[in-house]
C-alpha positions in Angstrom: 70.7 82.8 99.1 71.6 82.6 95.4 75.4 82.5 94.5 76.2 84.2 91.4 79.1 82.4 89.1 82.2 84.8 88.8 85.5 84.5 86.3 88.0 82.0 87.4 90.2 83.8 90.2 92.0 83.3 93.0 88.9 83.5 95.8 90.8 81.1 98.2 91.0 82.4 101.3 92.7 83.0 104.0 95.7 83.2 103.0 98.9 82.8 105.2 101.3 86.3 105.2 104.6 85.6 105.4 108.2 86.8 105.3 110.2 84.6 103.2 114.3 85.3 103.5 116.8 84.2 100.9 120.4 85.0 100.2 122.3 86.1 97.2 125.7 84.6 96.0 127.5 86.6 98.3 125.3 85.5 101.7 123.5 88.9 101.9 120.2 88.2 102.6 116.6 89.5 101.6 113.0 89.3 102.6 110.1 89.1 100.1 106.4 89.0 101.3 104.4 86.4 100.2 100.6 85.0 100.3 100.8 82.8 98.2 102.2 79.9 100.7 100.8 76.7 102.0 101.4 73.0 103.4 101.9 70.6 100.2 102.7 67.2 102.0 102.9 66.2 106.0 105.6 63.2 105.8 108.1 64.9 105.0 107.1 68.0 105.9 106.8 70.3 102.8 105.6 74.2 102.5 105.3 75.8 98.9 106.1 79.2 98.2 104.8 80.6 94.5 106.9 83.7 93.4 106.9 85.6 89.9 109.6 85.0 88.0 110.8 89.0 88.0 111.0 89.0 91.7 114.3 89.8 93.2 113.7 86.9 95.2 113.3 84.3 92.8 116.5 83.9 91.3 118.2 83.9 94.6 115.8 80.8 95.7 116.4 79.4 92.5 120.3 79.4 93.0 120.5 78.6 96.4 118.3 76.3 96.9 116.7 77.3 100.5 114.2 79.7 101.9 113.1 80.2 105.3 109.5 81.0 105.6 109.0 83.2 108.5 105.4 84.0 110.4 105.0 86.9 111.5 102.8 88.4 114.0 100.3 91.2 114.1 103.0 93.3 115.9 105.2 93.0 112.6 102.1 94.2 110.1 103.6 97.5 108.9 107.1 95.3 108.4 105.4 92.8 106.5 103.6 95.0 103.9 106.6 97.2 103.6 108.4 94.7 102.6 106.3 93.6 99.8 106.5 97.0 98.9 110.0 97.7 98.0 112.7 95.7 95.7 115.7 93.9 97.6 117.4 95.0 94.7 116.9 98.6 95.7 117.0 98.4 99.5 118.8 96.2 102.8 115.0 95.2 104.0 116.4 94.0 107.2 117.6 97.6 108.0 114.8 99.7 106.8 112.1 97.7 108.6 114.3 97.3 111.6 114.0 93.3 111.5 117.2 91.4 112.8 118.6 88.4 111.0 119.7 85.5 112.6 121.3 82.5 111.7 119.2 79.6 110.5 120.7 75.9 111.5 120.3 73.8 108.9 120.1 76.6 105.7 122.7 80.1 105.0 119.6 81.8 105.1 118.6 83.7 107.8 115.4 83.7 110.2 113.7 86.8 111.2 114.2 87.1 115.1 111.2 89.3 115.4 109.3 86.2 113.9 107.8 83.7 116.2 107.9 81.1 114.3 110.2 80.1 111.3 110.8 77.1 108.8 113.8 76.4 107.0 113.3 74.9 103.8 115.4 73.3 100.9 114.0 73.2 97.7 113.2 70.3 95.7 111.4 71.3 93.4 110.5 74.1 91.4 107.2 74.4 89.2 106.5 77.0 86.6 102.7 77.6 86.6 102.2 81.0 84.4 102.6 84.3 86.3 104.4 82.4 89.2 106.8 79.6 89.8 106.2 77.5 92.8 108.8 76.2 94.7 108.4 73.4 97.3 110.8 72.9 100.0 111.0 70.3 102.8 111.1 71.8 106.1 114.7 71.2 107.2 114.1 73.2 110.6 111.1 75.0 112.9 112.0 77.5 115.2 109.5 78.5 118.2 109.7 81.1 120.6 108.9 80.0 123.9 106.2 82.5 124.3 103.9 81.1 122.0 103.6 77.7 123.0 100.7 76.1 124.2 101.0 74.0 127.3 101.6 70.9 125.2 104.3 72.2 123.5 102.2 73.3 120.0 101.9 76.8 118.8 99.1 78.8 120.2 97.3 80.7 117.6 96.2 83.8 120.0 99.3 84.6 120.9 100.9 84.0 117.9 98.6 86.3 116.4 99.3 85.3 112.5 98.6 87.8 109.9 96.5 86.3 106.8 95.5 88.2 103.4 92.7 87.8 101.6 93.9 87.8 97.8 90.9 89.2 96.6 90.2 92.4 98.1 93.9 92.6 99.2 93.1 93.3 102.6 95.2 91.7 105.5 93.0 90.2 109.1 93.8 88.7 112.2 92.6 85.0 113.6 89.7 86.2 116.1 89.2 82.9 117.9 89.2 79.1 118.3 85.7 77.5 117.2 86.7 74.0 117.0 89.2 71.0 116.0 89.5 68.5 113.7 87.8 65.4 114.3 85.0 67.0 117.0 82.2 65.7 114.7 83.2 62.2 115.2 
């Protein structure tokens, strides 16, 4: 089948749909839903999140230099979508969506108790890229619910049930099944 050339767009998929927490100068927490997130380095472990400068969370992260990437499971789909539909300038998203802040061990930013995996991060760099600024964060601690671990201590994605986002098409999807592993072609 022939491929059609399209104009440049963000056609990379799937993207993780995550809930990023941050705090203001007084320590009041906020949540922003982000799909523009990913791993950028393995040693030291680093992740990136891209945020438009006019979003409420942008100056909070820029000022504090910290954020937490909370990875929700499918059961938090409504909360994940909802946190992306209202601004923390106007709404306490923890209260509105029935989420529970719990203290992190390395940052002043709370984890979301209901998310099975949470990554505490310290901003190491910020790049202005156009419509978004990219915050690169070194992962200082990873918190994982025991119930989503496999027998080897890794994350069992069938148990964690992460949410993905399509970018183009703006749809949420889940992960269906494991179909291979790194190096299986050797």
